[in-house]
N, C-alpha and C positions, 0 to 999 in steps of 0.2 A: 166649704173647705177647699173646693177646687179653685176658687177664686184667689186664694192666698198665693203670693208670689213663689213661695218655697214648696208648695204642695205639688204632688204628682198630678199630672193632668189626665191620667188614664182612668179606667173604671174604678169605682170604689167598692169595698166590701162593707157590709153592715152586720154588727153583732148586737143582738138584742136579748134582754132578759125580761121575763114576765110579760108586761104590756108592750115592751119595746118592739118585739117582732111585728105586732100589728102596724105600728107606725112605719116600720121598714117596708112592709108589704104595700102600704099606701104610697110611700115614696117610689117603690118599684113600679107601681101601676102608673104613676105620673111621669117618671124619668127612667124607665126601664133600660134604655141604652147606656145610661151612666152608672148602672149598678152591676157589679160583677157577680155578687152572690150575697145571700143572707144566711146568717147562722142564728138559729133561735134556740135559746135555753129556756125550757119550760114556758114556751110562748103561748099567749092567748091569740087566737086567730079571729077575733071579733072586736069591734069597736067597744072600748070600755064604757062608753056612754050609751050604748044600746040598752034596750030593756033587758032585764035579767033572763027571761026565757030565750032571747036571741043569743045572749052570751053563753048560755049553757048548751043550746041545741042547734045553733046555726053558725055558719062561718061568714066572714066579711065578703061581700061581693067582689072586692078588689082582688081576692085570691084567684078568681077565674080570669082576671085580666093580665096576670103577670106571666112572663116567660123566664124570669130570673131564677137561677138555681137556688134551692133552699135546703139547708141542712137543719132538720128539726130534731132537737135532742130533748128527750123527756125520760124521767126515771120510771122504773117499774112500780115504785111505791107511790107515785103521784096519783092524784085524784083520777078515778076511772073516767069521769065525765070529761076531764081535760084530755086524757089519752084518746078517748073515743072521738071527741070533737077535732083533735089534731089529725086523727086518721081520716076524718071526713074532708079536711082541707087538702089532703093529698090523694 
């Protein structure tokens, strides 16, 4: 997007839903200085192609590499495992 002639050349924000925040975290791990912030709605913090036990009980290693601010939004009624794993990420 930043290469488009009419696009802002500053840092960008990323909003992701469900699996999207994982890809935002990967991008922030590779291009951190270009990312202003990440907003995650009910985000998964693990590679969707990882084995199921990893998806349920581990976080993506990229999370430990980022310094990008993250707003992680999740509902009280969401799955307890997702709330717990999200807490591990932070």
